[in-house]
N, C-alpha and C positions, 0 to 999 in steps of 0.2 A: 651328515656332512663329513666329507673326507678331510683328514688332516694333511697338510703339506709338510715338507721336510722341516721347515722352521718350527711348525707347531710341535712336531715330534721331538725335535731337539729341545725345545722349551720344556716339554713334559718331562723328558729325561733329566734335564738339569734341575728342574723343580723337585723331583723325587730324590735326587742325589745331593740336595743342599746340605744336609747334615750327615751325609754318607749313607750308602745303600749297597747291598749285595745285588749281583746281577739278577737273581730271581725276583727280588723285591722290585727292581726296575721293570722287569718284564710284566709283572702283574699290575703295578700301579700305573704304568704308562700304557697299558693295554696293547702290548706288542708280543711277537713271538721271539724266540731266542735267536733265530737267524737275523731278523731285523735289528734286534738289540745289538748284536755283535757289530753289524755294519755302522750303526749310529755311534756306538761307544768308540769305535776306532776313529771315526770322523771327529768326534768331540775331543778326544785325547790329542789327536794330531794338531788340532787348532787351539790347544791350550785351554779349553773350556771345562775339561773334566780331568781329574787326577786319579789314576788307579793306584791301589795299594801295591806293595811289592809282589804279592801273589796274584794280583789282578782279579781278586774276588770281591773287592770292596771299592767303590767309586765315590769320589767327593767332588762337588762342583767347586771350581777355582774362583778366585776373585774376578777373573775375566768372564767366567761363566755367569757369575752374579750380575756383572755389568750388562752382559748380553740379555739376561732375563729382564732387567729393569728397562732396557731400551725396547725390547720386544713388547712388554706390557704397556709401555707408553704409547706405542704405535697401534697396538691391537685393542687395548682397553676401550677407548671411545668408539671404535668401529663395532666391536662386539656388543656394546650397550645399545647402539643404534639399531642393530638387527635383532636384538633380544637374545643374544647367545653369549656364552662364556665358557671358559674351561672349568670344569668341576674340580680338576686337580689343584687349581690355584686356591681353592677355598679350604683346603685341608692343611 
């Protein structure tokens, strides 16, 4: 099943909860570097992700955590009904 933009954003924010380098985000969110750049920019512009001064380390903001909570509230019951779930959330 293909992930949509919200799924990808949620995966990135989940990986970056405690802080993560771009390479770590690429591998944990199962994306390539080109896509990660696109999504990192979008998440930063919307205040959901905070880059370090060198832009090598990213941390999910409080707004990003709120986004994840709302995303999980909406998707959790649906995923259980269809027998699917994000493996990344279990880690």
